[in-house]
C-alpha positions in Angstrom: 46.2 -60.7 6.4 44.0 -58.1 4.6 42.4 -57.2 8.0 45.9 -56.8 9.6 47.1 -54.6 6.8 44.0 -52.4 7.1 44.6 -52.0 10.8 48.2 -51.0 10.2 47.2 -48.5 7.5 44.6 -47.0 9.9 47.2 -46.6 12.7 49.6 -45.0 10.3 47.1 -42.4 9.3 46.0 -41.8 12.9 49.4 -41.1 14.4 50.0 -37.8 12.5 46.5 -36.7 13.5 47.2 -37.4 17.1 50.5 -35.5 16.9 48.8 -32.6 15.3 46.2 -32.6 18.0 48.9 -32.7 20.7 50.7 -29.7 19.1 47.4 -27.7 18.8 46.6 -28.4 22.5 50.0 -26.9 23.6 50.1 -23.2 24.5 52.3 -20.7 22.6 55.9 -21.1 23.6 57.2 -18.2 25.8 60.8 -17.0 26.1 60.7 -13.9 28.3 58.7 -12.7 31.3 59.0 -9.0 32.4 57.8 -8.0 35.9 57.2 -5.0 38.1 57.8 -5.9 41.7 56.5 -4.7 45.0 58.4 -6.4 47.9 57.5 -6.3 51.5 60.6 -7.2 53.5 60.9 -8.9 56.9 64.1 -9.3 58.9 65.5 -12.7 60.0 67.9 -13.3 62.9 68.3 -9.5 63.1 70.0 -9.7 66.5 72.8 -12.0 65.2 73.2 -10.2 61.9 73.8 -7.3 61.8 73.5 -6.1 65.4 76.0 -8.4 67.1 78.3 -8.1 64.0 78.4 -4.3 64.4 78.8 -4.2 68.2 81.0 -7.3 68.5 79.0 -8.1 71.7 76.4 -10.6 72.7 73.1 -8.8 72.9 69.7 -9.6 74.5 66.4 -8.3 73.3 64.8 -5.9 75.7 61.3 -7.0 76.6 58.4 -4.8 77.8 59.0 -1.7 75.7 62.1 -0.2 77.2 64.0 2.8 76.0 66.2 0.6 73.8 65.6 -2.5 71.8 68.8 -4.6 72.6 71.3 -4.5 75.5 74.4 -6.4 76.4 74.6 -8.4 79.6 76.7 -5.7 81.4 74.5 -2.9 80.1 77.4 -1.0 78.5 76.2 -1.6 74.9 72.7 -0.9 73.7 71.1 -0.7 70.3 68.0 1.2 69.4 66.4 0.2 66.1 65.1 3.5 64.8 63.7 2.2 61.5 63.4 -1.0 59.5 61.5 0.0 56.3 59.6 -2.9 54.9 58.1 -1.6 51.6 60.3 -1.5 48.5 60.2 -1.6 44.8 61.9 -3.5 42.0 61.7 -5.2 38.7 63.1 -8.1 36.7 63.3 -10.2 33.6 63.1 -14.0 33.5 64.4 -15.7 30.3 63.6 -19.3 29.3 66.6 -20.3 27.0 64.7 -23.2 25.4 61.3 -21.8 25.7 58.5 -22.5 28.1 55.2 -24.3 27.3 53.6 -26.8 29.7 55.8 -28.8 32.1 59.3 -28.1 33.3 61.6 -25.5 31.7 64.9 -23.9 32.5 64.7 -20.3 33.8 67.2 -17.5 34.3 66.2 -14.3 36.1 67.9 -10.9 36.5 66.3 -8.5 39.0 66.7 -5.3 40.9 65.1 -4.5 44.3 65.5 -1.9 47.0 66.7 -3.0 50.4 64.9 -2.0 53.5 65.9 1.3 55.1 67.8 0.4 58.3 68.6 3.1 60.9 70.3 2.2 64.2 71.5 4.1 67.3 74.4 2.2 68.9 75.7 3.2 72.3 78.9 1.7 73.6 80.6 2.9 76.8 78.7 6.3 76.7 79.5 7.0 73.0 76.7 6.9 70.5 77.2 6.1 66.8 74.7 5.9 64.1 74.3 3.2 61.4 72.3 4.2 58.4 71.4 2.2 55.2 68.9 4.4 53.5 69.5 3.7 49.8 70.5 0.1 49.6 69.9 -1.7 46.3 70.4 -5.3 45.2 71.1 -6.6 41.7 70.6 -10.3 41.4 71.1 -13.1 38.9 69.6 -16.5 39.5 68.9 -19.8 37.7 66.4 -22.5 38.3 63.3 -24.0 36.8 59.6 -23.1 36.1 56.7 -25.5 35.9 53.8 -24.2 33.8 50.2 -25.4 33.2 48.7 -23.1 30.6 45.8 -23.5 28.1 46.4 -23.0 24.4 44.3 -19.8 24.2 43.4 -17.1 26.8 42.3 -19.4 29.6 43.5 -19.3 33.2 47.0 -20.8 33.5 49.2 -21.4 36.6 52.9 -21.8 37.2 55.5 -22.3 40.0 59.2 -21.7 40.1 62.4 -22.0 42.2 65.7 -20.1 41.8 69.0 -19.7 43.5 71.7 -17.2 42.7 74.1 -14.4 43.7 73.9 -10.6 43.7 75.6 -7.3 44.4 74.6 -4.9 47.1 75.1 -1.1 46.6 74.4 1.9 48.8 75.8 4.5 51.2 77.6 1.8 53.1 79.6 0.7 50.0 79.3 -2.3 47.8 78.8 -5.9 49.0 77.8 -9.4 48.0 74.8 -11.6 48.6 73.4 -15.0 47.9 69.7 -15.9 47.8 67.1 -18.5 47.2 63.6 -17.8 45.9 60.4 -19.7 45.2 56.9 -18.7 44.1 54.1 -19.1 41.7 51.3 -17.3 40.0 48.4 -17.2 37.6 48.1 -15.8 34.1 45.6 -15.1 31.4 47.3 -15.1 28.0 50.5 -13.0 28.4 49.4 -11.1 31.5 49.9 -12.5 35.0 50.2 -12.0 38.7 53.0 -13.7 40.7 53.8 -14.1 44.4 57.3 -15.0 45.6 59.3 -15.5 48.8 63.1 -14.8 48.7 65.7 -15.4 51.5 68.8 -13.3 50.9 72.1 -13.1 52.9 73.7 -9.7 52.4 77.3 -8.9 53.3 78.8 -5.4 53.8 82.1 -4.2 55.2 81.4 -0.6 56.5 82.0 0.3 59.3 83.1 -3.3 59.9 82.3 -6.6 58.3 78.7 -7.5 58.9 75.8 -9.2 57.3 72.0 -9.3 57.5 69.2 -11.4 56.2 66.3 -10.1 54.2 63.0 -12.0 53.5 61.0 -10.1 50.9 57.5 -11.3 50.2 56.9 -9.9 46.7 53.8 -9.3 44.6 54.5 -9.0 40.8 52.7 -8.0 37.7 54.0 -9.9 34.8 54.0 -9.8 31.0 55.3 -12.8 29.0 56.0 -13.3 25.4 
């Protein structure tokens, strides 16, 4: 009986010590991550959206380096892609409403990014029209989760995240809507980190007619968390 009582007393004194050790081994709780973004954007299904949306014709990609990039079956409609600019810029802020230590945490991110410069020459029945999107901008709001593995001090930590959300498109072709999904990960030392992400966005505009286009930015970010 005395031995059992001694064991119970020992366990009772050990539990607070283990709890204190677990708390000390956890990293500082973070609530906000600010980033500077450098996206490099690729098109996706570009023939379908926006080219066939804009021409209202089925198009075929011209092989072998012709004088145009796309042509209809009857040859009456052609599209020449004059420019698709890949490099952009942006920024964002990710908020963790309940804080983020190690493991899974809720994440909400608001961001801004420039859209690729798109310039097209569309010829239909002998008449040529131009399509220009030179100042497109996207403002996004997404929610998801982040999974972190960080040491308690200034050691090397890692994280991964996934988000989905909606946004607004603005530019010389008017305003539009978009939806997106994004995933990525990164490394950090203390509050400073580097992050890489892949986003797939479906953008919708209505000028000169209803059309859409996909963008796939691969983004490198510098981050600061606190």
